[in-house]
N, C-alpha and C positions, 0 to 999 in steps of 0.2 A: 504493500500500500504506500509506503514511504517513497518507494522508487517511482510509482505512478504519479504521486503528488509532485515529486521533483521534476518529472518529465512534463507534467501539465504546467508547472510554473515556468519552465523554459519556453514552452510553446506560447504561453501568455505574454512573455516579454517580447518574443519575436513578432507576434500578432500586433502588439501595441506599437512597436517600431514601424511595422509595415503600414498600420492604420494612419499614423502621424504623417508618414511620407505621402500617402494618398491624399490626405487633407491638404498638405502643402502643395502638391501638384495641382489639385483642384483649384486652390486659390490663385496659383500662378496663371493657369489658363483662364480663369474668370477675369482677372485683371487685364490679361491680354485681349480677351474678347471685347472688353469695354474700352479698348484702345487707350489704356492708362500706362502702357509701357512704351518707352522710347525705342527707336531703332537700335538694334544690337543687344537687346535685353537677353534673348535666349543664348547668345554667344557668351555673354558674361556669366549667366547662370550656370551654363555647362561647365565652366572652369572650376566650379565648386564641387564637382562630382567626388573628389577624394573625401569630402565630409561624410559621405555614406560609409566609407571604410572605417573612418574614425568612430562613427556611432556604433557600427557593428562590433568593433573592438572594445568600446566602452561597455556595451551590453554584456560581452563575455567576461570582462573584468569585474563588473558589478555583481554578476552571478544571478541565479534564479531567485524567484520569490520577491523581486523588487520591480515589478512591471510598472508601478506608478512612478518610481524614480526614473526608470528608463524612458517612459513616455514624456515626463517633464523635461528631461535633458534634451531629448530628441526634438520636442516642440520648440523649446527656446532656441536651439541651434538652427533648426530649419527656418524659423521666422527671422532670425538674424541674417541668415544667408539670403532670404528673399529681400530684406531691407537693404543689405549691402549691394545686391545685384541691381536693384532699382536705383540706388544712389550712384553707383559707378556708371551705369548706362546713361542715366540722365546727365551726369557730369560730362561724359564724352559727347552726348548729343548737343550740348551747348558750346562745344569748341567751334571756333571760327574755321570754316573750310578754306583750303588753299585751291585756287583755280589755276590750272595749267593748260596752255594751248600748244599743240604740236602739229606739224604738217610734213608731208612728203610730196615733192614735186613730181610731176608726170614727165619722165625722161623720154628717151628714144626707144622705149619698149612698146610692144604692140598688144600685150595682154598682161594681166596681173593675177598673182595668187596671194591671198591674204589669210593668215592664221592668227586667231585671237584666243588668248587664254585669259579669261576674265575673273574667275573666282566667284565673288558674290557682290550683289549691289544692283544698281539700275543702269541699264545699257540701252541706248537708242542708236539705231543705225539706219542711214538712208543714202540716197544718191544725189545730193545737192552740193557736192564740192564745186568750187569755182574752177573755171577753165584753167588748165595748166597744173592742177594739183591732183595727185592720186588720192591723198587723204588730207582732211582737215579735222582735227579732233580737239575737244575740250574735256578736261577731266576735273572732277571735284573730289577732294579727298581731305583727310585729316592726318596729321603726323608730319614728320620731317622729310619724307621721301617725295619723289615726283609722282608716285602712284602708278606710273605707266612706263614701260620700257619699249623702245622701238628699235627694231633691227631691219635693215633693208639690204638686199643683194639683187643683182641682176644676172640672170643666166640666159645667154643668147637674147631672144626677144621678149623674155618674160621677167617682169619685176616681181620679186618675192618679198612680201612685207609681213613681219611678225610683231604682234602687240601682246605684251604680257604684263601682269601685275608685278610690281617690284617686290623684293623681299620684305621691305618694311610694311608695304601695304598688305601683304599676306599675313603679317603678324597681327594686323588690325582687323582682318576679316572676322565677322561675327560680332564685332564691337561697334563698328560704324560702317555703313555701306558706302562704297565708292559710287560715283556717278560718271558715266562716260557718254559723250555724244560723238559719234563717228560719222563723218560725211565722206563718201567715196565718189570717185569720178564716174560719170555715165558715158565717157568718151571711148572706152576700150572694154573688151570682154574681161570678165573677172570671175574668179573662183574664190569662195569664202568657206573657211573652216573655223567654227567657233565652239569653244568648250567653256562651260560656266557651271557654277554651283547653285547656291540658293539665290536666285536673281529675278528681277523684273526685266523682261526683254521685249523691246518694241522695235521690230525690224521691218522696215519698209523698203522692199526691193523693186518697187514699181518702175522706177526710172533707170535702173541699172541694166547693163548688158550682161546679165548673169548667165554663166554657163552651168555652174553648180554651186550648191550650198550644202554643207554638212554641219548639223547642229547636234552637240552632245550636251544636254541642258540639265541633267540631274533632276533636282526638285525645284522647278522654276515656274514662272508664269510667262507664257510666250504669246505675243501678238505678232503674227507674221503675215505680211502682204507680199504676194509673189509678183514677179515681173509681168508687165502688161504685154510685152512683145518678145518674140524669139523662142528658141527651144532651150529648155533648161531642165536640170535634175535637182531634186531636193531630198536629202536624207535627214531624218530627225530621230534621235535616240533620247529617251527620257526615262526617268524613274517615276516619281510621283509628281506629276506636273499638270498645269492647267493650260491647254493649248488651243488657241483660236487662229485659224488660217483663213485668209481671204484670197480667193482666186478671181482676178478681174474678169468682168464680163467679156466674152469673146475669146477667152483663154481656155483651150481644151486641157484636160487632165486625165491621167491614169493614176489612181490612188490605191495603195495597199497599206492596210493597217494590221500590224501584229500586236494586238493590244493586251494580251493576258487578261487582267481584270479591269481593263479600261472601259470607259463609257464613251461611245462614239455617236456623234450627231452630224451626219453628212448629208448635204442636199442631194437627194437622189433624183430630183427633177432634172438637175444639170448633169449629175454623175450617177447613172443607173448602176445598180449592183449586178455585176456579171461575174460568176464564179468567185474568184478570190479578189476581185478588183471592183472599185467604183470608177467607171470610165465614161468619158464623153463619147457620144456616138461618132463624132468626127475626129477622134484623137489621132488615128493613123494618117489622115490626110491633111491635118492642120499644120500650118507653118508657125503657129503660135500655140505651143503646148508645153506642159510640164509633167514630168514623171515624179510622183511624190510617194516616198516610202517612209512609214512611221513605225518605229518599234518602241513600245512603252510597257511599263510595268503596271502601275496603278495611276491612271491619268484620266482627265476629262478632255476629250478631243472634239472640237467643233470646226467644221469646214463648210464655207459658203463661197 
């Protein structure tokens, strides 16, 4: 009987610890749902995860039969963590941002390949760069770094541009979002490859001479407008994402969605479902068409 009582006391302490953690997480999500948390709150909160190990260790040291003490220590610690996370993230949110502008001229190359490694934040991309420039970009960030690194090389007639988040900016990811505005040329054909983390992506390709775009967006919200003219290919890979795609009127498309548990909402009046594809009746004969392939885990996908 004594052994059973000892075991029950141990379970009682564990359940108390678990219950307090659940209450803590519920309060954190409630505060977030009412938009009372600043940008970067979850990144700051995540950095406190070792506190859970400390609490489990304290429970072991305190021993069985003291579930009330375990619960009190856990509650005080978790609420202190919540308060510190809010304080740190609000402090970072009030920092004055640094705005940086960069550009790359349009040289004697006839096409371009662009690779973008963004990380997390807000990114807007379009085709309104001024004549003579391959790229015009504005970045907003906090910290001592430039927030963006640019590398350019030319191989034969192809200009190759790579944009990445600098190491200092990577350190700040999850604490405060970067904001990038990227304007590309519409004068030459272009291929784009973009990889991002937890981001808001607003990509307007309608004016670009796009040949292909490859997006690996993780858990992001994506608004994508495809080119109005020409033949192009788009590949999208996502985890848990919210994806909205606009295909301009008069643009034919062949769409394949490997969605896993994703929910798809595709305009079947424009793109009837035939076998494994949603396809325009005039896809094969159209000079303005796009082949769109989407692979996602748990996402909402809307195509119009």
